[in-house]
C-alpha positions in Angstrom: 0.0 0.0 0.0 1.6 3.2 -1.2 1.4 6.4 1.0 -0.5 9.5 0.0 -4.0 8.1 -0.3 -5.4 8.4 3.3 -7.3 11.6 2.8 -9.6 10.1 0.2 -10.4 7.2 2.5 -11.6 9.1 5.5 -15.3 9.1 4.5 -16.1 5.5 3.7 -19.2 3.3 3.9 -19.0 -0.4 4.7 -21.6 -2.9 3.5 -21.8 -6.3 5.1 -21.4 -9.5 3.1 -24.1 -12.1 3.6 -23.6 -15.9 4.1 -20.7 -18.0 5.3 -17.5 -16.0 5.3 -13.7 -16.6 5.1 -12.4 -18.1 8.3 -15.9 -17.9 9.9 -15.2 -14.2 10.6 -17.2 -11.1 9.7 -15.8 -9.4 6.6 -17.1 -6.1 5.3 -16.9 -5.1 1.7 -16.5 -1.5 0.5 -18.3 0.7 -2.1 -16.4 3.9 -2.5 -14.1 6.0 -4.8 -10.5 6.8 -3.7 -7.2 5.3 -3.0 -5.2 3.2 -3.5 -5.1 4.0 -7.2 -7.3 6.0 -7.1 -10.0 3.5 -8.0 -13.6 2.8 -7.8 -14.3 0.0 -5.2 -17.6 -1.9 -5.4 -18.9 -4.3 -2.8 -20.4 -6.4 -5.6 -16.8 -7.4 -6.4 -16.3 -9.3 -3.2 -18.4 -12.4 -2.4 -18.3 -15.7 -0.6 -19.3 -19.0 -2.1 -21.0 -21.9 -0.3 -17.7 -23.1 1.1 -16.9 -19.7 2.7 -14.2 -18.9 0.2 -13.7 -15.2 -0.6 -13.8 -14.2 -4.3 -12.3 -10.9 -5.4 -12.8 -9.5 -8.9 -12.0 -6.3 -10.9 -15.1 -5.7 -13.1 -16.1 -3.4 -15.9 -19.7 -2.2 -15.6 -21.2 0.6 -17.7 -17.8 1.4 -19.2 -16.1 1.9 -15.8 -13.8 -0.5 -14.0 -14.2 -1.2 -10.3 -12.0 -3.0 -7.8 -12.4 -5.1 -4.6 -11.6 -4.6 -1.0 -12.6 -6.4 2.2 -12.1 -5.5 5.8 -12.3 -7.8 8.8 -14.8 -6.4 11.3 -12.4 -6.5 14.2 -8.8 -5.4 15.0 -6.3 -8.1 15.7 -2.9 -7.9 17.5 0.4 -9.7 17.7 0.2 -13.2 16.3 0.6 -15.4 13.3 -1.5 -14.5 10.2 -2.0 -16.8 7.2 -3.8 -16.1 3.9 -4.2 -18.8 1.3 -5.3 -18.4 -2.3 -6.5 -21.1 -4.7 -3.8 -20.2 -7.2 -1.7 -17.2 -8.2 -2.5 -16.0 -11.7 -0.3 -13.7 -13.7 -1.2 -10.2 -12.6 1.0 -8.4 -15.0 2.5 -5.0 -14.2 -0.7 -3.1 -13.2 -2.7 -5.3 -10.9 -2.2 -5.3 -7.1 -3.2 -8.0 -4.7 -2.7 -7.1 -1.0 -3.1 -8.8 2.4 -2.4 -6.3 5.2 -3.0 -4.8 8.6 -4.0 -1.1 8.7 -5.6 1.3 11.2 -9.3 2.1 11.1 -10.3 4.6 8.5 -10.2 8.2 9.8 -7.8 7.3 12.6 -4.6 6.6 10.7 -1.6 8.6 9.8 -0.6 7.6 6.3 2.7 5.8 6.0 2.5 4.4 9.6 1.2 1.3 11.4 0.9 -1.0 8.4 2.1 -4.6 7.7 1.8 -5.6 4.0 2.1 -8.7 1.9 1.5 -7.7 -1.7 1.8 -9.1 -5.2 2.5 -6.1 -7.4 5.1 -4.9 -9.9 4.0 -1.3 -9.4 3.8 -0.6 -13.2 7.3 -2.0 -13.9 7.3 -5.4 -15.6 11.0 -5.8 -14.6 10.3 -5.4 -10.9 9.8 -8.5 -8.6 6.2 -9.1 -8.0 6.5 -10.0 -4.3 6.6 -7.3 -1.6 6.9 -7.6 2.2 6.6 -4.1 3.8 6.4 -2.7 7.3 5.4 0.9 8.0 6.6 2.3 11.4 4.5 2.9 14.5 6.0 6.4 15.0 5.0 9.0 12.5 8.5 10.6 12.9 9.9 7.6 10.9 7.1 7.4 8.3 9.6 7.6 5.4 11.7 4.7 6.8 9.7 1.7 5.9 11.1 -1.8 5.9 10.8 -3.6 2.6 11.8 -6.8 1.0 11.1 -7.7 -2.7 11.0 -11.2 -4.2 9.6 -13.1 -7.1 6.6 -15.5 -6.8 6.0 -17.5 -10.0 2.4 -17.6 -11.1 0.8 -21.0 -11.5 -1.7 -23.5 -10.3 -1.9 -24.8 -6.8 -2.5 -23.1 -3.5 -0.2 -20.4 -2.2 0.2 -19.4 1.4 1.2 -15.9 2.6 2.2 -15.6 6.2 3.6 -13.2 8.8 4.3 -13.6 12.5 3.9 -10.2 14.1 5.8 -9.8 17.3 6.6 -6.7 19.4 10.3 -6.8 18.4 10.3 -8.5 14.9 8.0 -9.6 12.1 8.7 -12.9 10.2 7.3 -13.1 6.7 6.9 -16.2 4.5 5.4 -17.2 1.2 5.0 -21.0 0.5 3.4 -23.4 -1.8 2.8 -26.6 0.2 6.1 -27.6 1.8 8.1 -25.4 -0.6 9.1 -22.0 0.8 9.2 -19.4 -2.0 10.3 -16.4 0.0 11.2 -15.6 3.6 12.3 -12.4 5.4 12.7 -11.3 9.0 12.3 -7.7 9.9 14.0 -6.9 13.2 14.9 -3.2 13.5 17.1 -1.7 16.2 14.2 0.4 17.6 11.2 -1.9 17.3 8.8 0.2 19.4 9.1 3.0 16.8 9.5 0.9 13.7 7.0 -1.9 14.3 3.2 -1.4 14.9 2.4 -2.0 18.5 -1.4 -1.9 18.7 -4.2 -4.1 17.3 -5.1 -3.3 13.6 -7.9 -4.3 11.3 -7.1 -6.9 8.6 -7.7 -6.1 5.0 -7.6 -7.8 1.6 -7.7 -5.8 -1.6 -7.3 -6.2 -5.4 -6.9 -3.1 -7.4 -5.5 -1.2 -10.4 -2.1 0.5 -10.0 -2.6 4.2 -10.5 -6.1 3.4 -11.7 -4.8 2.2 -15.0 -7.4 0.5 -17.2 -6.6 -3.1 -17.9 -6.1 -4.2 -21.5 -7.7 -7.6 -20.8 -10.2 -8.9 -18.2 -8.3 -9.3 -14.9 -8.3 -12.8 -13.4 -10.5 -13.5 -10.4 -8.8 -14.2 -7.1 -10.1 -16.9 -4.7 -9.0 -16.7 -1.1 -9.5 -20.1 0.4 -8.4 -19.6 4.0 -7.5 -17.0 6.6 -6.0 -18.1 9.9 -5.0 -16.1 12.9 -3.2 -17.4 16.0 -2.7 -14.8 18.7 0.6 -14.7 20.5 0.5 -15.8 24.2 0.5 -12.8 26.6 
């Protein structure tokens, strides 16, 4: 999630999704215009099937493209997070898939208190498509994010995105079954300033980089599982 888009998110309406939901938790979908992008987000682009799997789509209606974003209806703290998708399609250079923690709308200072796992090339086909990013807790360090780029090959088969959020470090991992595709440990010298220290809502989004119109219909994303294991106090 790139900085500079908070202002357009402050006034946002959330619409509940009906039926069984991912991880047996209450996810909210959004219908609004704004960042990231900017893009139009439509709650019709997020739905759950009979198995409770979350589907996200970028859809063209009436000549306009709209994106997908879902927010967990509660804030979660330190612990192990895992998101699993059915498969990773080729998203090209201009599609962004994100799994992340971020403060409630209207309460955040942009560029702070965010933990991201994103598949995105940010408009550059030569750039690695994987991104682990941590934005600091202290606004004074908002331009000093931690970031690790890596490549995840598209293909069939489930892919797991994980991070273990601790007060002093965050351990990231992407895997396909027993095969680890990427791993990174973020352990800054001043963790109280550089690592988020308070519970944060969990979000999943699928959007167009800089709002660029796709040349072909974007592939649908199916999130098959979300698991959260809190750290013992």
